[in-house]
Structure formats: C-alpha cells, structure tokens
N, CA and C of each residue as an Amber inpcrd file, in Angstrom:
protein
   348
  74.2850000  96.8570000  57.3940000  74.1090000  96.2090000  58.6790000
  74.9760000  94.9670000  58.7220000  75.8520000  94.9130000  59.6780000
  76.6630000  93.7130000  59.8430000  75.8600000  92.6800000  60.6100000
  75.9730000  92.6980000  61.9330000  75.1950000  91.7950000  62.7770000
  74.4820000  92.6130000  63.8330000  73.3000000  92.1840000  64.1630000
  72.5390000  92.8440000  65.2160000  72.4590000  91.8990000  66.3980000
  72.6480000  92.4330000  67.5980000  72.5580000  91.6340000  68.8150000
  71.2010000  91.8420000  69.4650000  70.5980000  90.7420000  69.8860000
  69.2980000  90.7640000  70.5480000  69.3470000  89.8580000  71.7680000
  68.4560000  90.0920000  72.6930000  68.2460000  89.1550000  73.7930000
  66.8860000  88.5250000  73.5580000  66.8700000  87.2280000  73.3920000
  65.6300000  86.5170000  73.1150000  64.7280000  86.5680000  74.3510000
  63.4490000  86.8380000  74.1210000  62.4740000  86.9260000  75.2210000
  61.4360000  85.8070000  75.1520000  61.7080000  84.7850000  74.3890000
  60.7290000  83.7100000  74.1990000  60.6870000  82.7040000  75.3480000
  61.7000000  82.6730000  76.1640000  61.7000000  81.7860000  77.3390000
  62.5570000  82.4320000  78.4240000  62.5830000  81.8820000  79.6180000
  63.3320000  82.4930000  80.7200000  64.8560000  82.4870000  80.5560000
  65.4020000  81.7140000  79.6220000  66.8640000  81.6380000  79.4660000
  67.4310000  82.9850000  79.0280000  66.7800000  83.6730000  78.1040000
  67.2540000  84.9900000  77.6620000  68.5470000  84.9200000  76.8900000
  68.5960000  84.0700000  75.8830000  69.8100000  83.9040000  75.0810000
  70.2190000  85.2160000  74.4030000  71.5270000  85.4480000  74.3430000
  72.0730000  86.5600000  73.5830000  72.3040000  86.0380000  72.1710000
  71.4920000  86.5170000  71.2390000  71.5760000  86.0320000  69.8660000
  72.0600000  87.1460000  68.9530000  72.7040000  86.7400000  67.8690000
  73.0860000  87.6840000  66.8320000  72.4440000  87.2310000  65.5360000
  72.0970000  88.1990000  64.6990000  71.4930000  87.8980000  63.4110000
  72.1280000  88.8110000  62.3740000  72.4210000  88.2560000  61.1990000
  73.0260000  89.0620000  60.1450000  72.0030000  89.3940000  59.0710000
  72.4420000  90.1190000  58.0450000  71.5220000  90.5710000  56.9880000
  70.9160000  89.4240000  56.2020000  71.5730000  88.2630000  56.2190000
  71.0390000  87.0820000  55.5340000  70.1510000  86.2430000  56.4370000
  69.8490000  86.7680000  57.6300000  68.9840000  86.1370000  58.6320000
  69.5770000  84.8490000  59.1990000  70.9100000  84.8090000  59.2760000
  71.5930000  83.7050000  59.9550000  71.6550000  84.0510000  61.4360000
  71.1600000  83.1550000  62.2810000  71.0620000  83.4020000  63.7180000
  72.0770000  82.5380000  64.4550000  72.7570000  83.1560000  65.4220000
  73.7130000  82.4350000  66.2690000  73.4500000  82.7700000  67.7280000
  73.7580000  81.8460000  68.6070000  73.6680000  82.0810000  70.0450000
  72.3960000  81.5790000  70.6950000  71.4270000  81.1500000  69.9040000
  70.1900000  80.6600000  70.4920000  70.3650000  79.2170000  70.9610000
  69.7400000  78.9080000  72.0830000  69.8260000  77.5490000  72.6340000
  68.6400000  76.6890000  72.2120000  67.6280000  77.3000000  71.5950000
  66.4900000  76.5320000  71.1060000  65.9610000  77.1710000  69.8280000
  65.0530000  76.4820000  69.1730000  64.5010000  76.9470000  67.8990000
  63.7180000  78.2530000  68.0600000  63.1190000  78.4460000  69.2330000
  62.3350000  79.6660000  69.4550000  63.1940000  80.9240000  69.3300000
  64.4680000  80.8220000  69.7220000  65.3760000  81.9670000  69.6150000
  65.6120000  82.3770000  68.1830000  65.7280000  81.4080000  67.3160000
  65.9180000  81.6790000  65.8950000  64.6670000  82.3230000  65.3090000
  63.5150000  81.7730000  65.6400000  62.2450000  82.3180000  65.1500000
  62.0630000  83.7520000  65.6370000  62.3550000  83.9890000  66.9190000
  62.2270000  85.3320000  67.4960000  63.1350000  86.3230000  66.7660000
  64.3840000  85.9810000  66.5750000  65.3390000  86.9020000  65.9540000
  64.9270000  87.2430000  64.5210000  64.5130000  86.2440000  63.7670000
  64.1010000  86.4790000  62.3840000  62.8550000  87.3610000  62.3420000
  61.8770000  87.0700000  63.1990000  60.6700000  87.9050000  63.2280000
  60.9930000  89.3230000  63.6640000  61.8690000  89.4760000  64.6330000
  62.2320000  90.8010000  65.1270000  62.9110000  91.6300000  64.0290000
  63.6330000  90.9860000  63.1500000  64.3130000  91.6990000  62.0680000
  63.4050000  91.9480000  60.8650000  62.4760000  91.0580000  60.6070000
  61.6720000  91.1700000  59.3890000  60.2830000  91.7650000  59.6130000
  59.6800000  91.4850000  60.7630000  58.2980000  91.9180000  60.9990000
  58.0370000  91.9920000  62.5090000  58.6430000  92.9670000  63.1960000
  58.4940000  93.0210000  64.6570000  57.0640000  93.3190000  65.1000000
  56.6710000  92.7170000  66.2100000  55.3360000  92.9080000  66.7890000
  55.4690000  93.1730000  68.2810000  54.4700000  93.8330000  68.8340000
  54.4420000  94.1360000  70.2620000  53.0060000  94.0540000  70.7740000
  52.8690000  93.7190000  72.0580000  51.5910000  93.8550000  72.7530000
  51.4520000  95.3360000  73.0900000  50.3170000  95.9180000  72.7660000
  50.0630000  97.3280000  73.0510000  49.2110000  97.4250000  74.3060000
  49.6760000  98.1780000  75.2830000  48.8930000  98.4540000  76.4850000
  48.7340000  99.9660000  76.6010000  47.5200000 100.3910000  76.9060000
  47.2500000 101.8160000  77.0340000  45.9540000 101.9960000  77.8240000
  45.3770000 103.1720000  77.7550000  44.0940000 103.4280000  78.4060000
  43.1610000 104.1050000  77.4010000  41.8560000 104.0010000  77.6760000
  40.8520000 104.7140000  76.8820000  39.9490000 105.4950000  77.8230000
  39.3280000 106.5230000  77.2890000  38.4510000 107.4000000  78.0760000
  37.1270000 106.7070000  78.3810000  36.5090000 107.1250000  79.4920000
  35.1620000 106.6820000  79.8420000  34.3370000 107.9040000  80.2220000
  33.0450000 107.7060000  80.3890000  32.1840000 108.7960000  80.8570000
  32.0700000 108.7990000  82.3810000  32.7540000 107.8830000  83.0450000
  32.7040000 107.7720000  84.4990000  33.5370000 108.8660000  85.1680000
  32.9600000 109.4990000  86.1830000  33.7270000 110.4770000  86.9580000
  34.7090000 109.7720000  87.8980000  34.3190000 108.5970000  88.3730000
  35.1760000 107.8370000  89.2850000  36.3460000 107.1700000  88.5410000
  36.0900000 106.7130000  87.3250000  37.1160000 106.0420000  86.5110000
  37.1580000 106.6960000  85.1310000  37.8310000 107.8410000  85.0100000
  37.8240000 108.5520000  83.7260000  38.5630000 107.8230000  82.5980000
  39.3930000 106.8640000  82.9510000  40.0950000 106.0560000  81.9490000
  40.1490000 104.6200000  82.4570000  40.1250000 103.6550000  81.5150000
  40.3400000 102.2550000  81.8940000  41.4610000 101.6840000  81.0360000
  42.1400000 100.7130000  81.5950000  43.2660000 100.1050000  80.8900000
  42.7800000  99.0780000  79.8730000  43.4920000  99.0180000  78.7460000
  43.1930000  98.0810000  77.6710000  44.5100000  97.5450000  77.1140000
  44.4100000  96.4540000  76.3510000  45.5890000  95.9130000  75.6820000
  45.1520000  95.1370000  74.4500000  46.1160000  94.8210000  73.6010000
  45.8170000  93.9750000  72.4570000  45.7330000  92.5330000  72.9250000
  44.9000000  91.7390000  72.2680000  44.7630000  90.3360000  72.6600000
  45.8790000  89.4680000  72.0780000  46.6390000  90.0180000  71.1490000
  47.8370000  89.3570000  70.6150000  48.7520000  90.4480000  70.0640000
  49.9840000  90.1200000  69.7470000  50.9090000  91.1650000  69.2900000
  50.4360000  91.8600000  68.0140000  50.6980000  93.1490000  67.9690000
  50.3410000  94.0180000  66.8550000  51.6280000  94.4200000  66.1350000
  51.5660000  94.5440000  64.8180000  52.7400000  94.9770000  64.0710000
  53.2410000  96.2990000  64.6400000  54.5300000  96.3660000  64.8810000
  55.1320000  97.5340000  65.5150000  54.8540000  98.8140000  64.7320000
  54.8290000  98.7220000  63.4110000  54.6080000  99.9130000  62.5880000
  53.1860000 100.4650000  62.7000000  52.2530000  99.6920000  63.2500000
  50.8620000 100.1440000  63.3850000  50.5250000 100.6670000  64.7750000
  51.4760000 100.6570000  65.6810000  51.1840000 101.0480000  67.0670000
  50.6610000 102.4780000  67.1610000  51.2930000 103.4350000  66.4980000
  50.8340000 104.8200000  66.6110000  49.4840000 105.0330000  65.9240000
  49.2200000 104.3160000  64.8440000  47.9040000 104.3840000  64.1970000
  46.8340000 103.8400000  65.1380000  47.1360000 102.7280000  65.8000000
  46.1920000 102.1490000  66.7610000  45.9560000 103.1050000  67.9300000
  47.0140000 103.7470000  68.4110000  46.8690000 104.6940000  69.5160000
  45.9880000 105.8750000  69.1210000  46.0990000 106.3490000  67.8820000
  45.2320000 107.4350000  67.4080000  43.7690000 107.0010000  67.4280000
  43.4940000 105.7820000  66.9740000  42.1150000 105.2710000  66.9860000
  41.6080000 105.1420000  68.4220000  42.4390000 104.6530000  69.3150000
  42.0410000 104.4730000  70.7080000  41.8200000 105.8070000  71.4130000
  42.5180000 106.8410000  70.9930000  42.3470000 108.1550000  71.6010000
  40.9470000 108.7060000  71.3510000  40.2880000 108.2570000  70.2980000
  38.9400000 108.7250000  69.9740000  37.8460000 107.9190000  70.6690000
  38.2060000 106.8280000  71.3230000  37.2250000 105.9470000  71.9600000
  36.7930000 106.5160000  73.3120000  35.4820000 106.4870000  73.5610000
  34.9360000 106.8510000  74.8720000  33.9720000 105.7390000  75.2820000
  34.2670000 105.0740000  76.3850000  33.4380000 103.9840000  76.8970000
  32.2570000 104.5940000  77.6360000  31.0400000 104.1610000  77.2680000
  29.8290000 104.7010000  77.8710000  28.9660000 103.6240000  78.5150000
  29.5560000 102.4650000  78.8380000  28.7930000 101.3620000  79.4280000
  29.6810000 100.5850000  80.3940000  29.0550000  99.7030000  81.1600000
  29.8240000  98.8430000  82.0600000  30.7670000  97.9570000  81.2380000
  31.9290000  97.6880000  81.8100000  32.9350000  96.8790000  81.1160000
  33.4870000  95.8440000  82.0850000  33.6430000  94.6100000  81.5770000
  34.2850000  93.5400000  82.3460000  35.6630000  93.2730000  81.7430000
  36.5460000  92.7280000  82.5520000  37.8680000  92.3360000  82.0500000
  37.6820000  91.3500000  80.9030000  38.3580000  91.6060000  79.8100000
  38.2710000  90.7350000  78.6440000  37.2730000  91.1810000  77.5980000
  36.3930000  92.1370000  77.9410000  35.4420000  92.6560000  76.9470000
  36.2080000  93.2920000  75.7840000  35.7370000  93.0490000  74.5840000
  36.3590000  93.6390000  73.3990000  35.9150000  95.0930000  73.2870000
  36.8790000  95.9870000  73.2580000  36.6180000  97.4220000  73.1330000
  36.6170000  97.8160000  71.6510000  37.5980000  97.3230000  70.9050000
  37.6420000  97.4980000  69.4510000  38.0120000  96.1520000  68.8430000
  37.2120000  95.7060000  67.8970000  37.4790000  94.4540000  67.2000000
  38.2760000  94.7550000  65.9380000  39.2870000  93.9470000  65.6750000
  40.0450000  94.0070000  64.4210000  40.6570000  95.3880000  64.1750000
  41.3730000  95.9010000  65.1630000  41.9450000  97.2470000  65.0220000
  42.9030000  97.2930000  63.8310000  42.8010000  98.3260000  63.0540000
  43.6510000  98.5570000  61.8660000  43.6100000  97.3840000  60.8940000
  42.5000000  96.6540000  60.8550000  42.3380000  95.4960000  59.9600000
  43.4450000  94.4640000  60.1410000  43.7860000  94.1620000  61.4010000
  44.8990000  93.2530000  61.7030000  44.4630000  91.9360000  62.3300000
  43.1610000  91.7700000  62.5800000  42.6420000  90.6140000  63.3070000
  43.1110000  90.5990000  64.7650000  43.5110000  91.7640000  65.2570000
  43.9040000  91.9550000  66.6500000  42.8070000  92.7780000  67.3110000
  42.3300000  92.2970000  68.4640000  41.2880000  93.0170000  69.2060000
  41.9000000  93.7720000  70.3780000  41.2650000  94.8740000  70.7300000
  41.6170000  95.6260000  71.9350000  40.6440000  95.1830000  73.0200000
  41.1800000  94.6890000  74.1480000  40.3380000  94.1760000  75.2340000
  40.5880000  94.9440000  76.5220000  39.5500000  95.0150000  77.3420000
  39.6470000  95.6870000  78.6390000  40.4700000  94.8490000  79.6040000
  41.2630000  95.5180000  80.4100000  42.0260000  94.8320000  81.4520000
  41.5960000  95.3000000  82.8420000  40.4850000  96.0340000  82.8680000
  39.9260000  96.4980000  84.1320000  38.4010000  96.4650000  84.0220000
  37.7580000  96.2250000  85.1420000  36.3010000  96.2090000  85.1780000
  35.8270000  97.5480000  85.7590000  34.7870000  98.1180000  85.1250000
  34.1890000  99.3400000  85.6710000  32.6710000  99.2550000  85.5570000
  32.0100000  99.9580000  86.4680000  30.5510000 100.1110000  86.4360000
  30.2660000 101.6030000  86.3530000  29.5630000 102.0020000  85.3270000
  29.2800000 103.4370000  85.1420000  28.0470000 103.8790000  85.8740000
C-alpha cells in the first residue's frame, strides 16, 4: 500500500487527506482529520442502522441503530443477532433493544415508537 486517499467526515470542511503505511497523514486542516484517517486505517467503525421484527401487524418491523459506532468487522455478526430479535412490547424512541451487542459496550436503540 502506497498512500490511501480519504475524505474526512469529522466536520463540514471535508478535507481530502492521504495516509501512508506508516500512518503519516497529509491534507487535513485540523487535528480531527488526522485522528479520523488513522482510525479509518487501523480500526474503522460505523453507525449501524437497520430494522428488527415485531409482533405488530401494523408495524411488522421497526428501525433501530447503534448508540455509538461499532467496529466495522462486527457489523455482519451484529446483523445476524438482530435478525433473531422479535419485539413483543411497546417501544419508545431511544429504548434499548439489545444492550452491549457483541460484547462491544455498544447498545442497539429504537429509532421509532410503536404500540402493539
């Protein structure tokens, strides 16, 4: 790997940064760009948004998301766990659906309210 080009998403500027195998970062206008590029190369994370099943006929699925970024390599494992979830009670926005998914200290929270 020579250099990898990224667009920093940490602020609205959207700096075009490059990072090499030694984790030298160029092109960032602030410290956040350097931190973002290094994390993206060494341990990328993403917010996971998806849906889970319910027993409601009116709302057979509700939307959920992680409360903080989840390691990118665990996304498909988390999705498998979420595929087995069936909500059988009323849910408010922000309710924890799964606590500490994949032992990551990341919770899955509801982003929609439903009444069963």
